NURO-294382 format. One line per field, with one value per residue: residue number from 1; residue in one letter; x, y, z of N, C-alpha, C, O, CB in turn. Coordinates in steps of 0.001 Angstrom, whole numbers. Glycine has a CB too. Layout:
BEGIN
num NUM,...
residuo a,...
n_east X,...
n_north Y,...
n_up Z,...
ca_east X,...
ca_north Y,...
ca_up Z,...
c_east X,...
c_north Y,...
c_up Z,...
o_east X,...
o_north Y,...
o_up Z,...
cb_east X,...
cb_north Y,...
cb_up Z,...
This chain:
BEGIN
num 1,2,3,4,5,6,7,8,9,10,11,12,13,14,15,16,17,18,19,20,21,22,23,24,25,26,27,28,29,30,31,32,33,34,35,36,37,38,39,40,41,42,43,44,45,46,47,48,49,50,51,52,53,54,55,56,57,58,59,60,61,62,63,64,65,66,67,68,69,70,71,72,73
residuo m,k,k,i,k,r,e,d,r,v,l,i,l,s,g,n,y,k,g,i,e,g,v,v,v,k,i,f,s,k,k,n,k,a,i,v,r,g,i,n,i,v,k,r,h,t,k,p,t,l,r,k,p,k,g,g,i,l,e,k,e,a,p,i,h,l,s,n,l,k,k,i,k
n_east 11845,11325,8668,6312,5784,3697,4679,7254,10379,10553,11437,10350,9977,9177,7254,5467,6911,9180,12265,12042,12104,10004,7247,5325,2098,-492,-1239,-2430,-3437,-5106,-5120,-2330,-1381,150,-277,1593,3429,2671,3230,2342,-111,-3540,-6540,-9571,-12682,-15660,-18854,-20724,-20652,-21927,-19809,-17764,-18330,-18181,-17235,-15772,-12193,-10391,-7000,-5606,-3757,-3164,-3273,-105,1042,2734,4722,5652,7553,10443,11535,13877,16743
n_north 6232,6441,8535,7795,9606,10703,10014,9711,7836,3812,711,-2671,-4976,-7119,-10141,-10836,-9105,-8407,-6642,-4627,-1561,1183,4036,6183,6237,6952,7389,5658,6360,5850,3268,2323,1415,1356,2633,1577,2348,619,-1710,-4828,-5870,-6575,-8558,-7140,-8045,-6614,-5213,-4280,-732,2856,4125,2492,794,-1710,-3251,-6026,-7906,-5876,-4857,-3478,-1741,-2722,-1896,-1974,-3204,-346,-1309,-3314,-1526,418,3703,5229,7084
n_up 17078,13735,12150,9929,7164,3877,1019,2036,1078,1823,3114,2810,5456,6143,5155,1525,-199,979,1454,-560,-2110,-1987,-2231,-122,-152,773,4541,6960,10024,12299,12160,11607,9426,6225,2784,-282,-2764,-5978,-4313,-3074,-4212,-4600,-6028,-6790,-7060,-8622,-9177,-11745,-11973,-12232,-12391,-13223,-15954,-17070,-14680,-13381,-12732,-10648,-10291,-6968,-4623,-1457,2375,4234,7174,9637,11114,9788,7780,6857,7103,5048,3370
ca_east 11646,11197,7485,6280,4572,3280,6306,8633,10549,10346,12057,9652,11065,8619,5830,5991,7537,10683,13283,11696,11468,8623,6925,4391,1326,-1628,-1165,-4011,-2570,-5473,-5207,-1157,-1203,163,-994,2824,3117,3249,3680,981,-1550,-4735,-7470,-10900,-13890,-16388,-19771,-20547,-21154,-21790,-18116,-17259,-19572,-17729,-16647,-14241,-11550,-9345,-5995,-5394,-2605,-3223,-2169,835,1317,3577,5786,6958,8041,11302,12225,14816,17133
ca_north 5868,7845,8959,7917,10186,10712,10641,9010,6039,3033,-472,-3446,-5549,-8347,-10213,-11091,-7783,-8332,-5927,-4009,-30,2190,5509,5845,6854,7551,6815,5361,6812,5283,1922,2204,1145,2912,2315,1962,2931,-841,-3021,-5706,-5537,-7959,-8285,-7235,-8266,-5257,-5533,-2603,501,4074,4326,1068,-224,-3105,-3911,-6948,-7970,-4860,-4817,-2533,-1854,-3038,-1512,-2934,-2377,460,-2102,-3597,-646,1030,4845,5263,8485
ca_up 15883,12619,11965,8084,6240,2719,8,2132,439,2807,2863,3195,6308,6035,4090,442,-401,1859,1050,-1956,-1696,-2845,-1536,773,-1240,1601,5425,7831,11412,13131,12015,11723,8382,4682,1383,-1049,-4779,-6508,-3342,-2316,-5279,-4690,-6492,-6138,-7773,-8463,-9904,-12972,-11423,-13141,-12647,-13782,-16426,-17095,-13444,-13445,-11793,-10703,-8874,-5976,-3532,-141,3335,5035,8583,9483,12009,8427,7063,7484,6463,4190,2634
c_east 11564,9944,7449,5271,4619,4130,7217,9392,11053,10730,10958,10474,10398,7456,6635,7010,8937,11947,13485,11330,10389,8450,5456,2902,-196,-1121,-2451,-3791,-3692,-5825,-3769,-1016,-864,289,870,3155,3835,3808,1862,-254,-2122,-5214,-8676,-12397,-15043,-17417,-19877,-20987,-21420,-20382,-17588,-17945,-19473,-17301,-15375,-13429,-10582,-8315,-5839,-3927,-3295,-2706,-1253,1179,2694,5044,6483,7491,9461,11793,13332,15317,16877
c_north 7015,7612,8781,8671,10222,11048,10159,7554,5636,1573,-1529,-4607,-6934,-8996,-10608,-10039,-7710,-7955,-4961,-2462,218,3259,5813,6897,7550,6633,6675,5239,5647,3426,1105,1356,2475,1731,2983,1620,1054,-1896,-3484,-5382,-6819,-7320,-8397,-7734,-7398,-6016,-3757,-1846,1759,4590,3898,112,-1385,-3702,-4996,-7144,-7083,-4927,-3021,-2536,-1882,-2136,-2425,-2025,-1525,-118,-2846,-2893,65,2692,5079,6508,8241
c_up 14783,12106,9793,7763,4774,1955,619,1586,1528,2159,3626,3978,6204,4841,2722,-502,-69,921,-475,-1116,-2185,-1839,-1211,-334,73,3428,6321,9384,12403,13571,11655,10479,7166,3692,884,-2046,-4855,-5500,-2758,-3128,-4872,-5237,-6442,-6935,-7774,-9502,-10959,-11954,-12971,-13429,-13549,-14674,-16434,-15816,-13829,-12197,-11982,-9472,-8092,-5295,-2234,788,3841,6360,8745,10688,11012,8033,7663,6385,6342,3649,1320
o_east 11713,9830,8091,4083,5650,4528,8249,8930,11753,10446,10677,11431,11154,6972,7857,7741,9763,12472,14468,10682,9797,9180,4545,2979,-667,-739,-3350,-3941,-3201,-6328,-3698,-324,-1207,694,1400,3194,4764,4647,851,-1219,-1511,-5035,-9170,-12842,-15572,-17174,-19334,-21698,-21204,-19955,-17043,-18158,-20305,-16951,-14324,-13699,-9882,-8527,-5940,-3095,-4051,-1752,-1547,1440,3689,6050,7683,8498,9551,12251,14029,14393,17072
o_north 8221,6525,9280,8471,9744,12213,10027,6422,6328,1261,-1356,-5164,-7906,-8376,-10712,-10429,-7064,-8609,-4695,-2223,-618,3450,5673,7945,8678,5463,7515,4159,4759,2752,-108,365,3652,569,4034,414,475,-2752,-2917,-4731,-7884,-6110,-9479,-6654,-7419,-6925,-2657,-2323,1603,5250,4463,-1066,-2174,-4875,-4749,-6781,-7100,-5009,-1887,-3406,-942,-1462,-3618,-838,-1882,536,-3092,-3450,245,2683,5195,7264,9119
o_up 14975,11539,8869,8015,4302,1954,-38,1730,2266,1002,4812,3439,6184,3895,2611,-1412,-714,21,-1168,-97,-2868,-866,-2027,-975,-73,3454,6347,9956,13100,14470,11456,10712,7062,3712,1244,-2293,-4292,-5780,-2344,-2726,-4783,-5381,-6124,-7327,-6662,-10296,-10851,-11070,-14173,-14377,-14497,-14388,-15988,-15943,-14420,-11052,-12994,-8262,-8561,-5554,-1989,399,3904,6553,8115,10965,11140,7593,8877,5243,7350,3349,479
cb_east 10547,12373,7388,6019,4334,2361,6798,8702,11664,8890,13682,8904,11322,8118,4774,4934,6870,11087,14161,10137,12187,6808,7381,4996,796,-3629,-199,-4822,-2674,-6245,-6248,-711,-2287,2062,-3047,3723,4783,4458,5103,602,-1340,-5630,-7324,-11078,-14314,-15494,-21183,-21745,-19779,-22542,-17270,-17030,-20016,-16655,-17929,-13131,-11230,-10033,-4043,-6444,-1508,-2673,-2660,2350,1350,2749,5164,6788,6946,12524,12011,14468,18671
cb_north 5111,7993,10790,6499,11557,11295,12373,8918,5531,3237,-458,-3762,-4861,-8379,-8407,-11449,-6785,-9962,-6901,-4962,1148,1288,6715,6463,5272,6933,7265,3716,9108,6041,1740,1735,353,4542,3505,1798,5134,-587,-2333,-5190,-5352,-8735,-8423,-5833,-9340,-3540,-6158,-2269,1059,5210,3861,291,-141,-3233,-4748,-6222,-9086,-3463,-5435,-2759,-593,-4134,-986,-3405,-3474,1955,-3131,-4014,233,-250,5732,4564,9003
cb_up 15948,11219,12903,7152,6550,2561,-107,3343,-1001,3368,3448,2147,7948,7241,3864,-137,357,2591,1156,-3023,-2065,-3117,-2519,2745,-2802,651,5880,7335,11957,13086,10958,13031,8254,4465,792,-626,-5979,-7475,-1595,-556,-7292,-3615,-7036,-5640,-7417,-8945,-8778,-14727,-10097,-12542,-11822,-12767,-17589,-17992,-12652,-14419,-11527,-10750,-9540,-4973,-3549,39,4398,4082,9823,9717,13196,7244,6857,7776,6807,3324,2772
């Protein structure tokens, strides 16, 4: 099995995004998960803070388990 690293191109093997290619942004090695740019977008409801004075509904990428990713060239 090839190690998946940051900036690698990967293919999604299962789930709602099956068959889509993307680039790895971040790896969580202890949890065996990775964040892929533009894939697995979820909505988070946030309260207003100093950084985000309006708060509201934000879209962000959620991690995907490494077993659902395949490294491609």
